[in-house]
N, C-alpha and C positions, 0 to 999 in steps of 0.2 A: 447657387442662386435658386430659389424656389418661386414658382409663379402659380397663379390660379386665375380662373375665369369666374367672375361673380356676376350673377344676373342683376341687372339694374332694377328690375321690378321683382320683389320677393315672390316666390311661388310660381314664377313663369318657367323656371328651369332649375336644374341642380347646379350647385357650385362645383366647378370642375378643378380639382387639384392636378396640376401638371407635374406628376411625380415619375413618369416614365419617359424614356426618350421619344416614343411615338404613341399617340393616343388616337384611336379611331372613334369618331363620334357619329352616331346615327340612330335609327330606329331598330335596326337588326339586332337580334339577341346576342350575336357574337361580337358586337361593338364593345370597346372598352368602356365608353360612356354611352349609355342607352337613354335616349330621349323619346318617349312614347307620345309623339304628337304627329298629326296627319301631315303637317307642312314640313316635317323633317324627313329627309330621304333616308332610305335604309342604310346607306353608307354616305353620309352627308359631307363630312370633311375629316381631315386629320390634322393634328397639331404635333409638331416635332420640336424637341429641344436639342440644340447642338451648340457647344461652346458658348453657353450662356445666352444664346439667341433663341427666340421663340418664333417658329414659322407656322403658318396655317395655310392649308391647301384645300380648295374646293374639289370634291371628287365627282364633279358632274351633276351636282344636285339640281333639282328642279327650282327650288326657291333661293338658291345661291348663298354665298357668304359675302358679307360686307364688312369692310374695315373703315371706320370713321366715315360711313355713308357711301363708300365706293365699292362697287362690285369687284371682286378680285378672283383670280384663279389661284394665286399664291402671293403671300405677303409676309414681311417680317413684322412682328408685333413688338410694341414698346409699352412699358407700364403706362396706364392711363388711356390706351387706345380702346375705342368702342368696337366690339365685334358682334355682328348680327349673324347668328346661325339660324337660317330660315327666319321665323318671326321673333325669335328670342334674342334680346339684346343683352350683351355681356360687357364688362369692363375687365381688362387684364390688370392684375395687381402683382407687384413684387412683394414677396413675404420677407419680413426682416428675419434674418437667421440669428440664432443665439450664438454669440461669440464667447468662446472660452479663453481665458487668459492662462497661459502656461508660465510656470515659474522658471526663471532663468536657470540654466544648467551650468555648473562650474566646470571649467576645463580641467581635465585630469592632470595631476602633477607628473613630472617625468619619472618619479619613483613608482607611480601606479601603472606605468606601461608594462605590458607583458613582455617577457623575455622571448627572444626568437631562437632559443636553444632547441635542438632536436627533442621531440616529445612534448614541447610546450605548445600552447594554443598559438596558432598563427603560422607555424612552420609546416606541420603535417596534419593539423586538426583545425576545424573551424571554431567559432565562438562556443558552440554547444559541446565541443570536445569530440566531435565526430570526424572521421577522415573526410577530406574534400571529395566532391563528386568527380568521377572519372569522365573523360571525354567519351561521348557515345559513339563517335565516329560518323555520325550522320552529317551530311552537308546540307545546310539550310540555304535556300535561294529566295531572293526577293520575288514577290508576286508579279512584279512588272516583267520578270524574265520568263514567265510561263506563257 
């Protein structure tokens, strides 16, 4: 899913395509989205996308972030919500994604299955005809155990 923030009044701010997992919005040159306006803080807010959810968080800005008229510290955004970043009013939109239709794939017949004889693909070689990877001997542990 793709989202964007569109200014309600043209020319008041840039349209913001939400194409990264996290976007930093503010006046500072290092921000992902730079809005050069005196009422926008250097690091005003950030927008994050996770699991098709859009979250916005105020980063302690002077002129705050509002969602549907309410001052927020953090909020989940839905398509159609109005978001005020300082004095600039945006609406969040869900972009329609192009859907591609894939042709159905016929199931292979039993005669098309590879033989599992030594030297054939599947026994001691992978699909590319290369020998299978050997075990590295490294033990992997879950991060929770550290």
